[in-house]
C-alpha positions as CSV (number, residue, x, y, z in Angstrom):
1,X,-42.1,-99.7,37.3
2,X,-41.7,-103.2,35.7
3,X,-44.3,-104.1,33.1
4,X,-44.2,-107.9,33.4
5,X,-45.7,-109.8,36.3
6,X,-42.5,-111.7,37.0
7,X,-40.5,-108.5,37.0
8,X,-42.9,-107.0,39.6
9,X,-42.5,-110.1,41.7
10,X,-38.7,-109.9,41.5
11,X,-38.8,-106.3,42.6
12,X,-40.9,-107.2,45.6
13,X,-38.5,-110.1,46.5
14,X,-35.5,-107.8,46.1
15,X,-37.0,-105.3,48.6
16,X,-37.6,-108.0,51.2
17,X,-34.2,-109.6,50.7
18,X,-32.5,-106.2,51.0
19,X,-34.3,-105.6,54.3
20,X,-33.3,-109.0,55.7
21,X,-29.7,-108.5,54.6
22,X,-29.6,-105.1,56.2
23,X,-30.8,-106.5,59.5
24,X,-28.1,-109.1,59.5
25,X,-25.4,-106.6,58.6
26,X,-26.5,-104.1,61.2
27,X,-26.5,-106.7,63.9
28,X,-22.9,-107.7,62.9
29,X,-21.7,-104.1,62.8
30,X,-23.2,-103.1,66.1
31,X,-21.7,-106.1,67.8
32,X,-18.3,-105.4,66.4
33,X,-18.5,-101.7,67.3
34,X,-19.4,-102.6,70.9
35,X,-16.4,-104.9,71.1
36,X,-14.1,-102.3,69.7
37,X,-15.3,-99.8,72.3
38,X,-14.7,-102.3,75.0
39,X,-11.2,-102.9,73.7
40,X,-10.3,-99.2,73.6
41,X,-11.5,-98.9,77.2
42,X,-9.3,-101.9,78.2
43,X,-12.4,-103.7,79.4
44,X,-11.6,-107.3,80.2
45,X,-15.2,-108.3,79.9
46,X,-14.8,-108.1,76.1
47,X,-14.0,-111.8,76.1
48,X,-17.6,-112.5,77.3
49,X,-19.3,-110.6,74.4
50,X,-16.8,-111.8,71.8
51,X,-18.6,-115.1,71.0
52,X,-21.8,-113.3,70.1
53,X,-19.9,-111.0,67.7
54,X,-18.1,-114.0,66.1
55,X,-21.5,-115.7,65.8
56,X,-23.0,-112.6,64.1
57,X,-20.1,-112.4,61.7
58,X,-20.4,-116.1,60.8
59,X,-24.2,-115.7,60.3
60,X,-23.6,-112.8,57.9
61,X,-21.1,-114.9,55.9
62,X,-23.4,-117.9,55.9
63,X,-26.3,-115.8,54.5
64,X,-24.1,-114.2,51.9
65,X,-24.2,-110.7,53.3
66,X,-20.4,-110.7,53.4
67,X,-17.9,-113.2,51.8
68,X,-16.2,-116.0,53.7
69,X,-12.7,-114.4,53.5
70,X,-14.1,-111.1,54.7
71,X,-15.7,-112.8,57.7
72,X,-12.4,-114.6,58.5
73,X,-10.5,-111.3,58.2
74,X,-12.9,-109.5,60.5
75,X,-12.7,-112.3,63.1
76,X,-8.9,-112.4,62.9
77,X,-8.5,-108.7,63.4
78,X,-10.9,-108.6,66.2
79,X,-9.2,-111.5,68.0
80,X,-5.8,-109.9,67.5
81,X,-7.1,-106.7,69.2
82,X,-8.7,-108.7,72.1
83,X,-5.5,-110.6,72.7
84,X,-3.5,-107.4,73.2
85,X,-5.7,-106.6,76.2
86,X,-4.9,-109.8,78.1
Protein backbone atom coordinates (compact mmCIF):
# COMPACT_ATOMS: atom_id res chain seq x y z
CA UNK A 1 0.00 0.00 0.00
CA UNK A 2 1.26 3.47 -0.83
CA UNK A 3 2.04 5.73 2.09
CA UNK A 4 1.55 9.13 0.50
CA UNK A 5 -1.81 10.58 -0.44
CA UNK A 6 -0.74 11.29 -4.03
CA UNK A 7 0.52 7.73 -4.44
CA UNK A 8 -2.82 6.38 -3.23
CA UNK A 9 -4.63 8.57 -5.76
CA UNK A 10 -2.35 7.37 -8.57
CA UNK A 11 -3.12 3.77 -7.59
CA UNK A 12 -6.86 4.45 -7.79
CA UNK A 13 -6.45 6.21 -11.15
CA UNK A 14 -4.39 3.32 -12.49
CA UNK A 15 -7.08 0.80 -11.62
CA UNK A 16 -9.77 2.88 -13.36
CA UNK A 17 -7.64 3.44 -16.46
CA UNK A 18 -6.76 -0.23 -16.67
CA UNK A 19 -10.46 -1.16 -16.61
CA UNK A 20 -11.27 1.39 -19.33
CA UNK A 21 -8.38 0.20 -21.52
CA UNK A 22 -9.43 -3.42 -21.05
CA UNK A 23 -12.95 -2.64 -22.21
CA UNK A 24 -11.68 -0.95 -25.39
CA UNK A 25 -9.24 -3.79 -26.09
CA UNK A 26 -11.87 -6.47 -25.49
CA UNK A 27 -14.32 -4.75 -27.84
CA UNK A 28 -11.64 -4.60 -30.53
CA UNK A 29 -10.60 -8.23 -30.09
CA UNK A 30 -14.18 -9.54 -30.12
CA UNK A 31 -15.00 -7.64 -33.30
CA UNK A 32 -11.85 -8.94 -35.01
CA UNK A 33 -12.54 -12.52 -33.91
CA UNK A 34 -16.09 -12.36 -35.23
CA UNK A 35 -14.82 -11.13 -38.58
CA UNK A 36 -12.20 -13.88 -38.74
CA UNK A 37 -14.88 -16.49 -38.06
CA UNK A 38 -16.99 -15.05 -40.87
CA UNK A 39 -13.98 -15.09 -43.21
CA UNK A 40 -13.23 -18.75 -42.44
CA UNK A 41 -16.86 -19.62 -43.11
CA UNK A 42 -16.67 -17.74 -46.44
CA UNK A 43 -19.53 -15.53 -45.29
CA UNK A 44 -19.93 -12.62 -47.71
CA UNK A 45 -21.70 -10.53 -45.06
CA UNK A 46 -18.33 -9.88 -43.45
CA UNK A 47 -18.11 -6.65 -45.47
CA UNK A 48 -21.09 -5.32 -43.51
CA UNK A 49 -19.50 -5.87 -40.10
CA UNK A 50 -16.01 -4.81 -41.21
CA UNK A 51 -16.50 -1.04 -40.67
CA UNK A 52 -17.38 -1.61 -37.02
CA UNK A 53 -14.22 -3.64 -36.53
CA UNK A 54 -12.09 -0.98 -38.19
CA UNK A 55 -13.76 1.64 -36.03
CA UNK A 56 -12.96 -0.37 -32.89
CA UNK A 57 -9.32 -0.74 -33.96
CA UNK A 58 -9.05 3.01 -34.67
CA UNK A 59 -10.62 3.84 -31.33
CA UNK A 60 -8.13 1.60 -29.51
CA UNK A 61 -5.26 3.32 -31.31
CA UNK A 62 -6.63 6.77 -30.56
CA UNK A 63 -6.94 5.97 -26.86
CA UNK A 64 -3.43 4.54 -26.72
CA UNK A 65 -4.43 0.95 -26.01
CA UNK A 66 -2.49 -0.13 -29.10
CA UNK A 67 0.02 1.83 -31.16
CA UNK A 68 -0.78 3.47 -34.48
CA UNK A 69 1.34 1.10 -36.57
CA UNK A 70 -0.15 -1.90 -34.77
CA UNK A 71 -3.63 -0.64 -35.67
CA UNK A 72 -2.62 -0.14 -39.30
CA UNK A 73 -1.18 -3.64 -39.44
CA UNK A 74 -4.32 -5.20 -37.97
CA UNK A 75 -6.56 -3.35 -40.41
CA UNK A 76 -4.35 -4.22 -43.36
CA UNK A 77 -4.24 -7.92 -42.57
CA UNK A 78 -7.98 -8.02 -41.97
CA UNK A 79 -8.73 -6.26 -45.27
CA UNK A 80 -6.37 -8.62 -47.08
CA UNK A 81 -8.30 -11.62 -45.75
CA UNK A 82 -11.67 -10.05 -46.57
CA UNK A 83 -10.57 -9.35 -50.15
CA UNK A 84 -9.69 -13.02 -50.69
CA UNK A 85 -13.38 -13.92 -50.19
CA UNK A 86 -14.69 -11.64 -52.93
